[in-house]
C-alpha positions in Angstrom: 92.1 -29.8 158.1 89.7 -26.4 159.0 90.5 -24.4 161.6 87.6 -21.6 163.0 88.5 -18.9 165.1 85.8 -16.2 165.0 87.0 -12.6 164.8 85.6 -8.9 165.4 86.8 -6.1 162.9 88.5 -3.7 165.3 89.2 -0.3 163.2 91.0 0.8 166.0 93.7 -2.3 166.2 96.8 -1.6 163.9 97.6 -4.9 163.5 95.3 -8.3 163.6 95.8 -10.6 166.8 94.9 -13.9 167.6 95.7 -16.2 170.8 99.2 -18.5 170.6 97.1 -21.4 171.3 95.1 -21.1 168.3 98.4 -20.2 166.2 99.7 -23.4 167.4 96.8 -25.4 166.1 97.7 -24.1 162.9 100.9 -25.6 163.2 102.6 -22.2 163.9 105.7 -22.2 165.9 104.7 -18.8 167.7 108.0 -18.3 168.9 110.1 -18.0 165.9 108.1 -15.4 164.3 109.1 -11.6 164.3 108.6 -10.4 168.2 106.1 -7.2 168.3 104.9 -5.7 171.4 101.5 -4.8 171.6 99.9 -2.0 174.0 96.0 -2.1 174.3 93.5 0.5 175.5 94.9 -0.9 178.7 98.4 0.2 177.7 99.5 -3.3 179.4 102.9 -4.4 177.2 101.6 -7.8 175.4 104.8 -9.7 173.6 103.4 -11.5 170.3 104.7 -12.7 167.4 104.1 -12.1 163.6 103.0 -14.6 161.4 101.8 -14.5 157.9 98.1 -16.7 157.7 96.1 -17.4 154.7 92.1 -18.3 155.2 89.1 -17.7 153.1 86.3 -15.1 153.6 83.3 -15.5 151.0 85.6 -17.6 149.1 87.9 -14.9 148.9 91.4 -16.0 149.5 93.3 -13.6 152.2 96.7 -13.5 153.0 97.6 -11.2 156.3 100.1 -11.0 159.3 98.9 -11.8 162.6 100.3 -10.9 165.5 100.0 -14.3 168.0 100.4 -13.5 171.9 100.1 -16.1 174.5 98.8 -13.4 176.5 95.9 -12.5 174.6 92.6 -14.0 176.1 89.8 -12.2 174.1 87.3 -15.0 173.1 87.4 -14.0 169.6 90.2 -12.8 167.3 90.8 -9.2 166.3 91.2 -7.9 162.4 93.1 -4.9 162.5 93.8 -2.4 159.6 96.9 -3.9 158.3 96.5 -6.0 155.4 92.9 -7.0 155.8 91.5 -3.4 155.2 93.9 -3.3 151.9 91.3 -6.4 151.1 88.1 -5.5 151.1 85.8 -2.5 151.5 84.0 -2.0 154.7 80.4 -0.6 154.9 79.0 0.0 158.4 75.5 0.6 158.9 75.4 1.4 162.6 71.9 2.7 163.1 70.6 -0.7 161.3 73.4 -2.9 163.3 75.2 -4.6 160.6 78.0 -4.3 158.0 78.9 -5.7 154.4 82.7 -6.7 153.2 83.2 -6.1 149.6 86.1 -7.6 148.0 88.0 -5.2 145.8 
């Protein structure tokens, strides 16, 4: 079964983050993950739970830690620096409004 969640690459995020409800749809028992408290730019503490997730990007098999939170109400997932940035070289072309992922 395929599950899709559009994600943004967040160079300011230490760890990737996704809604708890999406983690449930993957079959994860969210509250059984390692508890992790995240505070974003609004400085509000958000309890989350870390799980290892596998997925594909451009036919590259990825395995990263993701913090899932029921308080995370952003319409996209966030791909943070931990793990995800170790898998790809990122090239940002701000002036031209696009980026490229290059696998190692």
